[in-house]
C-alpha positions in Angstrom: 128.9 -48.1 35.1 126.9 -45.0 34.6 125.2 -44.4 31.2 125.1 -40.8 30.0 121.6 -39.4 29.4 120.4 -39.6 25.8 119.4 -36.0 25.7 123.0 -34.7 25.6 124.1 -36.7 22.4 120.8 -35.9 20.7 121.2 -32.2 21.4 124.8 -32.3 20.1 123.7 -34.0 16.9 120.9 -31.5 16.4 123.2 -28.6 16.7 125.6 -30.2 14.1 122.8 -30.7 11.6 121.5 -27.2 11.9 125.0 -25.7 11.4 125.3 -27.5 8.0 122.4 -26.1 5.9 122.2 -25.2 2.2 121.1 -21.6 2.7 122.9 -18.5 1.6 123.8 -15.5 3.7 120.2 -14.3 3.5 118.8 -17.5 5.0 116.9 -18.4 1.8 117.3 -21.8 0.1 119.5 -21.6 -3.0 118.1 -22.9 -6.3 120.2 -25.5 -8.1 118.4 -25.3 -11.4 118.4 -22.6 -14.1 116.0 -21.5 -16.9 115.7 -24.1 -19.7 117.3 -23.1 -22.9 116.7 -24.1 -26.5 120.3 -25.5 -26.5 119.3 -28.2 -24.0 115.6 -28.7 -24.7 114.3 -30.4 -27.8 111.1 -28.8 -29.2 108.6 -30.4 -31.5 105.4 -28.8 -32.9 102.4 -31.0 -34.0 100.9 -33.1 -35.1 98.1 -30.6 -35.1 94.3 -30.8 -35.0 93.9 -28.6 -38.0 90.9 -26.2 -38.4 89.7 -27.4 -41.9 87.6 -24.3 -42.8 87.2 -20.6 -41.9 85.5 -20.3 -38.5 86.8 -23.7 -37.2 89.1 -24.0 -34.3 92.4 -25.8 -34.4 95.0 -26.8 -31.9 98.8 -27.2 -32.3 100.6 -29.0 -29.5 104.2 -28.2 -28.7 106.3 -30.7 -26.8 109.6 -30.0 -25.0 112.0 -32.6 -23.7 115.0 -31.7 -21.5 118.2 -33.3 -22.8 120.5 -31.6 -20.2 120.9 -30.7 -16.6 117.8 -29.9 -14.5 116.2 -26.6 -15.6 113.0 -24.7 -15.0 110.2 -23.3 -17.2 108.7 -20.3 -15.4 105.8 -18.3 -16.8 104.2 -18.7 -20.2 105.9 -19.7 -23.4 106.5 -16.8 -25.8 104.9 -17.8 -29.1 104.7 -15.6 -32.3 103.1 -16.2 -35.6 104.9 -14.4 -38.5 103.7 -13.6 -42.0 105.7 -13.8 -45.2 109.2 -12.5 -44.6 108.3 -11.5 -41.1 106.0 -8.8 -42.6 103.5 -9.2 -39.7 104.2 -10.7 -36.3 101.5 -11.7 -33.9 102.5 -12.3 -30.2 100.1 -14.9 -28.9 98.5 -14.0 -25.5 97.9 -16.5 -22.8 94.6 -18.4 -23.1 91.8 -16.8 -21.1 91.8 -18.2 -17.6 95.2 -19.8 -17.9 97.6 -19.6 -15.0 101.3 -19.8 -15.4 103.2 -22.3 -13.3 106.8 -23.1 -12.6 107.9 -26.5 -13.8 111.2 -28.1 -13.0 112.5 -30.6 -15.7 115.1 -33.1 -14.8 117.1 -34.7 -17.7 114.6 -36.7 -19.8 111.5 -34.9 -18.4 108.9 -33.4 -20.8 106.5 -30.6 -20.8 104.0 -29.3 -23.3 101.7 -26.4 -24.2 99.1 -25.8 -26.9 98.3 -23.1 -29.4 94.6 -22.7 -30.1 93.5 -20.7 -33.1 90.5 -20.0 -35.2 91.0 -20.3 -39.0 90.0 -17.2 -40.9 89.3 -16.5 -44.6 92.2 -15.1 -46.6 92.1 -11.3 -46.4 89.4 -9.8 -44.2 92.0 -8.9 -41.5 93.2 -12.5 -41.1 96.9 -13.1 -40.5 98.3 -15.3 -43.3 101.0 -16.8 -41.1 104.0 -18.7 -42.5 106.2 -19.3 -39.3 105.6 -20.4 -35.8 108.3 -19.0 -33.5 108.8 -20.4 -29.9 110.9 -18.7 -27.3 111.5 -20.1 -23.8 111.3 -17.8 -20.7 114.8 -16.5 -19.9 116.4 -17.7 -23.2 117.0 -15.3 -26.1 117.0 -18.1 -28.7 114.1 -18.8 -31.1 112.9 -22.1 -32.6 111.0 -21.7 -35.8 108.5 -24.1 -37.4 106.5 -23.8 -40.6 102.9 -22.7 -40.0 100.8 -24.7 -42.5 97.4 -24.5 -40.7 95.9 -21.6 -42.7 95.2 -17.9 -41.9 94.4 -16.9 -38.3 91.0 -15.1 -38.0 90.8 -11.5 -37.0 88.9 -10.8 -33.8 87.4 -7.7 -35.4 89.1 -5.4 -32.9 92.6 -5.3 -34.4 93.8 -8.6 -32.9 93.5 -12.2 -33.9 91.8 -15.3 -32.5 94.8 -17.3 -31.2 96.2 -18.0 -27.8 98.8 -20.2 -25.9 98.2 -22.4 -22.9 100.4 -22.6 -19.8 103.2 -25.2 -19.6 102.0 -28.6 -18.4 104.1 -31.5 -17.1 104.0 -34.4 -19.6 104.5 -38.1 -19.1 104.2 -40.1 -15.9 
């Protein structure tokens, strides 16, 4: 009895496998996750390392946990500090030297970012913030928290001394 060469069945199997890929018409891999939304991600701010006096630096951590289907965080979080009644709104820039990264969060996964600020004296150009507003990239919703960490110092050039870090994977 003659045994067929192994190369023929191996070649046939290889052709079948390459015919069944997950690429679209353009040959690029299709993404199965979408941008994270505030409807599926829980957001918590604090507890903070509060700046006790003018000139001191404080840090407010913000934690996100995905409660839904796999989603992505791409870019920097959009963070705003708002004064009484939204009278003044400060969009926080990324921290100097921070690099945005794309994180994929499966259900139950967590990520975090931090807000670093310098406390200022009341008046003197400081922003007397009352609200911390968090927006996720690609989601129009806003999550609002009370800002109870004191005024944010002016940088002396029309801005303020506060910034936001990039997203970081949290947990194991």
